[in-house]
Backbone as numpy.savetxt, mean C-alpha at the origin, in Angstrom:
# Nx Ny Nz CAx CAy CAz Cx Cy Cz
17.99 26.75 -14.87 16.66 26.79 -14.28 15.79 25.64 -14.79
15.92 25.35 -16.08 15.11 24.27 -16.64 15.50 22.92 -16.02
16.79 22.72 -15.76 17.23 21.47 -15.15 16.67 21.34 -13.75
16.61 22.43 -13.01 16.04 22.40 -11.66 14.57 22.04 -11.70
13.82 22.61 -12.64 12.40 22.27 -12.76 12.22 20.80 -13.14
13.08 20.32 -14.03 13.03 18.93 -14.44 13.30 18.02 -13.25
14.30 18.37 -12.44 14.65 17.57 -11.27 13.51 17.55 -10.27
12.88 18.68 -10.06 11.75 18.76 -9.13 10.58 17.92 -9.64
10.35 17.94 -10.93 9.26 17.14 -11.51 9.54 15.64 -11.33
10.77 15.24 -11.56 11.14 13.83 -11.39 11.02 13.43 -9.92
11.48 14.29 -9.02 11.40 14.00 -7.59 9.95 13.90 -7.15
9.11 14.80 -7.65 7.69 14.76 -7.29 7.04 13.48 -7.78
7.41 13.05 -8.98 6.84 11.81 -9.52 7.28 10.61 -8.69
8.55 10.59 -8.29 9.04 9.48 -7.48 8.37 9.44 -6.11
8.20 10.61 -5.50 7.53 10.66 -4.20 6.09 10.19 -4.33
5.43 10.58 -5.39 4.05 10.15 -5.62 3.99 8.63 -5.79
4.94 8.07 -6.53 4.97 6.62 -6.71 5.17 5.89 -5.39
6.11 6.37 -4.58 6.37 5.73 -3.29 5.15 5.85 -2.39
4.49 7.00 -2.38 3.31 7.20 -1.55 2.20 6.24 -1.95
1.97 6.08 -3.25 0.94 5.14 -3.70 1.32 3.71 -3.36
2.60 3.37 -3.43 3.04 2.03 -3.06 2.80 1.77 -1.57
3.07 2.75 -0.73 2.84 2.60 0.71 1.36 2.40 1.00
0.52 3.19 0.34 -0.93 3.04 0.53 -1.39 1.64 0.09
-0.86 1.16 -1.02 -1.24 -0.17 -1.50 -0.80 -1.25 -0.53
0.40 -1.14 0.01 0.89 -2.15 0.96 0.03 -2.17 2.22
-0.32 -0.98 2.72 -1.17 -0.91 3.92 -2.54 -1.51 3.63
-3.11 -1.20 2.48 -4.43 -1.73 2.12 -4.38 -3.25 2.00
-3.34 -3.78 1.34 -3.22 -5.23 1.18 -3.02 -5.89 2.55
-2.26 -5.22 3.43 -2.06 -5.77 4.77 -3.37 -5.88 5.54
-4.18 -4.83 5.51 -5.46 -4.88 6.21 -6.39 -5.92 5.58
-6.37 -6.02 4.27 -7.22 -7.01 3.61 -6.80 -8.43 3.99
-5.49 -8.68 4.05 -5.04 -10.02 4.43 -5.35 -10.32 5.88
-5.29 -9.31 6.75 -5.69 -9.52 8.15 -7.18 -9.86 8.24
-7.99 -9.20 7.45 -9.43 -9.49 7.47 -9.71 -10.91 6.97
-9.02 -11.31 5.92 -9.20 -12.67 5.40 -8.73 -13.70 6.42
-7.58 -13.43 7.06 -7.09 -14.35 8.10 -8.05 -14.46 9.26
-8.62 -13.35 9.68 -9.58 -13.39 10.78 -10.83 -14.17 10.39
-11.28 -14.00 9.16 -12.45 -14.74 8.70 -12.17 -16.24 8.67
-10.98 -16.62 8.21 -10.63 -18.05 8.17 -10.56 -18.62 9.58
-9.96 -17.86 10.51 -9.89 -18.33 11.89 -11.28 -18.46 12.50
-12.18 -17.53 12.20 -13.55 -17.64 12.70 -14.25 -18.88 12.13
-14.05 -19.15 10.85 -14.66 -20.34 10.25 -14.11 -21.61 10.89
-12.80 -21.63 11.14 -12.22 -22.81 11.79 -12.72 -22.96 13.21
-12.89 -21.85 13.93 -13.39 -21.92 15.30 -14.84 -22.41 15.32
-15.63 -21.99 14.35 -17.02 -22.46 14.31 -17.09 -23.93 13.92
-16.13 -24.37 13.13 -16.18 -25.75 12.65 -15.83 -26.74 13.76
-14.87 -26.37 14.60 -14.44 -27.31 15.65 -15.03 -26.96 16.99
């Protein structure tokens, strides 16, 4: 029983890590899109 609880705890920790990594990747993706759009707007205003 103790091994099963240990396995569940490890699995829960791994799932939590993957979930936070996915959230971080999505956030970084949106931030890079916003920066790219701002750069394109600046270039469009310049020319």
